[in-house]
TORZAFI-956385 format. One line per 10 residues: for each residue y negated, x, z of N, C-alpha, C, O. Coordinates in steps of 0.2 Angstrom, whole numbers. Layout:
! TORZAFI-956385
Y,X,Z,Y,X,Z,Y,X,Z,Y,X,Z ~ ... .
This chain:
! TORZAFI-956385
-740,317,352,-745,318,349,-744,327,349,-743,331,354 ~ -745,328,343,-744,336,340,-751,341,343,-757,339,342 ~ -748,345,347,-753,350,350,-752,357,346,-747,359,343 ~ -759,359,347,-759,365,344,-756,371,347,-756,371,353 ~ -752,376,344,-748,383,346,-753,388,346,-755,390,341 ~ -753,389,352,-759,395,354,-755,401,357,-749,400,359 ~ -758,407,356,-755,412,360,-753,411,367,-748,414,369 ~ -757,406,370,-755,406,378,-749,401,379,-744,402,383 ~ -749,397,375,-743,392,374,-737,396,370,-732,397,374 ~ -737,398,367,-731,406,365,-729,409,368,-723,410,368 .
-733,412,373,-732,417,377,-728,413,383,-722,415,385 ~ -729,408,386,-726,404,392,-720,401,388,-716,399,392 ~ -718,400,384,-711,397,380,-706,404,379,-700,403,380 ~ -710,409,377,-705,416,375,-702,417,381,-696,418,381 ~ -707,416,387,-704,419,394,-697,415,396,-691,418,397 ~ -699,408,396,-693,403,397,-687,405,393,-682,407,396 ~ -689,406,387,-683,406,380,-678,412,383,-672,411,383 ~ -684,418,385,-680,424,387,-675,424,392,-669,426,392 ~ -677,421,397,-673,421,402,-667,416,403,-662,417,406 ~ -670,409,400,-664,406,400,-662,401,406,-657,398,405 .
-667,401,411,-667,399,418,-672,395,419,-677,396,415 ~ -672,392,423,-677,388,425,-682,394,430,-679,399,433 ~ -689,394,431,-693,397,433,-699,395,436,-702,391,434 ~ -702,397,442,-708,394,446,-713,398,441,-712,403,437 ~ -719,395,442,-725,397,438,-727,404,441,-730,408,437 ~ -725,406,446,-727,414,450,-723,417,445,-726,422,441 ~ -716,417,444,-712,420,440,-714,422,432,-714,427,430 ~ -715,416,429,-718,415,423,-726,421,422,-728,424,417 ~ -728,419,428,-735,423,427,-733,430,426,-736,434,422 ~ -729,432,430,-728,439,431,-724,441,426,-724,447,427 .
-721,438,421,-717,440,416,-721,439,409,-719,442,404 ~ -727,436,409,-731,437,404,-734,443,401,-736,446,406 ~ -735,444,395,-738,450,393,-745,450,393,-748,454,394 ~ -748,443,391,-755,444,390,-760,441,396,-757,440,402 ~ -765,441,396,-769,440,401,-771,432,400,-775,430,396 ~ -767,427,405,-769,420,406,-770,419,413,-767,421,417 ~ -775,413,414,-778,413,420,-771,408,424,-768,404,420 ~ -771,409,431,-766,403,433,-766,396,431,-761,392,428 ~ -772,394,432,-774,385,430,-770,384,423,-764,381,422 ~ -773,388,418,-769,388,412,-763,389,411,-760,384,408 .
-760,392,413,-752,392,413,-749,386,418,-744,385,416 ~ -751,383,421,-750,377,424,-751,372,421,-747,367,422 ~ -756,372,417,-760,365,413,-754,365,407,-752,360,405 ~ -751,372,403,-746,372,400,-739,371,401,-736,369,397 ~ -737,372,406,-730,370,409,-732,362,409,-729,359,405 ~ -736,359,413,-736,351,413,-736,348,407,-732,343,406 ~ -740,351,401,-740,349,395,-733,348,391,-732,343,388 ~ -731,353,392,-723,354,389,-718,349,394,-713,347,392 ~ -721,347,399,-715,343,403,-717,336,400,-713,331,399 ~ -724,334,397,-725,329,396,-722,328,388,-719,323,386 .
-722,334,386,-720,334,377,-710,332,378,-706,330,373 ~ -709,334,384,-700,333,382,-698,341,383,-693,343,385 ~ -702,346,381,-700,353,381,-697,356,387,-692,360,386 ~ -698,355,391,-698,357,398,-697,352,403,-700,346,403 ~ -692,354,408,-693,349,413,-694,352,421,-692,358,422 ~ -696,347,426,-697,351,432,-693,348,437,-692,343,438 ~ -690,355,441,-685,355,446,-689,356,453,-692,362,453 ~ -690,351,459,-692,353,463,-686,355,469,-683,351,472 ~ -687,361,471,-680,364,474,-682,363,481,-688,362,482 ~ -676,363,487,-678,363,494,-683,368,497,-685,368,502 .
-685,372,494,-690,377,495,-697,375,495,-702,377,498 ~ -697,368,491,-703,364,488,-707,369,483,-713,368,482 ~ -704,372,482,-707,376,475,-706,372,467,-701,369,466 ~ -709,371,463,-709,368,458,-706,375,452,-709,380,451 ~ -700,372,449,-697,377,444,-696,373,436,-695,367,436 ~ -697,376,431,-697,374,425,-692,377,422,-691,383,422 ~ -689,372,419,-683,373,414,-685,370,405,-688,366,403 ~ -682,374,402,-683,373,395,-678,366,393,-673,366,396 ~ -679,361,390,-675,356,389,-669,358,383,-670,355,378 ~ -665,361,384,-660,363,378,-656,358,376,-657,357,369 .
-653,354,380,-649,350,379,-650,344,381,-645,341,382 ~ -656,342,383,-657,336,386,-659,332,380,-661,334,374 ~ -656,324,383,-657,320,379,-664,318,377,-667,316,382 ~ -668,318,372,-674,317,373,-676,309,373,-681,307,375 ~ -671,305,371,-672,297,371,-672,295,377,-675,290,379 ~ -668,300,382,-668,296,390,-677,297,392,-681,301,391 ~ -677,291,397,-684,291,401,-684,296,405,-690,299,407 ~ -679,298,408,-679,304,413,-671,308,411,-667,307,407 ~ -671,315,415,-667,319,415,-661,319,420,-662,322,425 ~ -655,316,419,-651,316,426,-645,320,426,-640,318,424 .
-646,327,427,-643,333,429,-644,336,434,-649,337,436 ~ -638,339,437,-639,344,442,-641,351,441,-640,354,436 ~ -644,354,446,-646,361,446,-644,364,450,-641,361,455 ~ -643,370,450,-640,376,455,-645,381,457,-645,385,453 ~ -648,382,462,-652,388,465,-648,392,469,-646,391,474 ~ -647,398,466,-645,403,469,-650,406,474,-655,408,472 ~ -646,408,482,-650,409,488,-652,417,487,-657,419,489 ~ -648,420,483,-647,427,483,-653,430,478,-656,435,480 ~ -653,428,472,-658,429,466,-661,425,464,-665,427,459 ~ -661,419,467,-668,415,468,-668,411,460,-674,409,458 .
-662,410,456,-664,407,449,-660,401,451,-655,400,454 ~ -664,397,446,-661,391,445,-660,389,439,-663,390,434 ~ -652,386,439,-650,383,432,-648,377,429,-643,374,433 ~ -649,374,426,-646,366,424,-639,367,424,-636,372,422 ~ -636,362,427,-628,363,425,-626,356,421,-628,351,421 ~ -620,358,417,-619,353,413,-616,347,417,-613,348,422 ~ -616,340,414,-614,334,416,-621,329,418,-626,331,420 ~ -618,323,418,-624,319,421,-622,318,428,-617,318,430 ~ -628,315,432,-626,313,438,-625,307,440,-630,303,440 ~ -619,305,442,-619,297,441,-621,294,450,-620,296,456 .
-624,287,449,-625,286,456,-627,279,454,-629,276,448 ~ -626,275,460,-627,267,460,-632,265,465,-632,268,471 ~ -637,261,463,-642,257,468,-641,250,466,-638,247,461 ~ -646,247,472,-647,241,472,-650,236,466,-656,236,466 ~ -648,233,461,-651,231,454,-658,229,454,-661,229,448 ~ -662,228,461,-670,228,460,-673,235,459,-679,236,457 ~ -669,240,460,-673,247,459,-673,249,452,-669,248,448 ~ -677,253,451,-677,257,444,-679,264,445,-684,266,448 ~ -674,268,442,-675,275,444,-679,278,439,-677,277,433 ~ -684,282,439,-688,286,435,-685,293,434,-684,295,428 .
-684,297,440,-681,302,440,-676,304,444,-675,300,448 ~ -672,309,444,-668,310,449,-667,318,449,-666,321,444 ~ -668,321,456,-670,328,456,-663,329,462,-662,327,468 ~ -658,334,458,-653,335,461,-650,343,462,-646,346,458 ~ -653,346,467,-653,354,467,-647,355,472,-647,352,477 ~ -642,359,470,-636,363,474,-639,371,475,-641,376,472 ~ -638,370,482,-638,379,483,-632,384,484,-627,381,487 ~ -632,388,483,-628,393,485,-626,400,481,-632,401,480 ~ -622,404,479,-624,409,476,-621,410,469,-615,408,468 ~ -624,412,465,-622,411,456,-616,414,457,-614,416,462 .
-613,413,451,-608,418,447,-609,425,448,-605,429,450 ~ -616,427,445,-617,434,445,-618,437,455,-615,442,457 ~ -620,434,457,-621,436,464,-615,435,469,-614,437,474 ~ -610,431,467,-604,429,472,-601,438,472,-596,440,475 .
């Protein structure tokens, strides 16, 4: 479905493009330069996820983080790769490479959420 390009959607997308890392809704809200209400930001983020522009990462801190799908395969039903959350700067990055796993034949996987925690290259 084709969606309208509004100042709100542009502002949210620009923040994510500038950082190049996954961000929480709160972090995005703080960096947006125009006045946008919190519920609108959340709706835009979820719409971007539905459209395959972003993917959602739920970290061990139970927060939702949103990352641009720069190298994600749009033909996959779900995105299977690792994420890394730095405990010092609290950023989350998508790591290259696919997650490999095996489960019994009767199960169908729709989503995989793998978050590794530690210190990133810049904080080490």
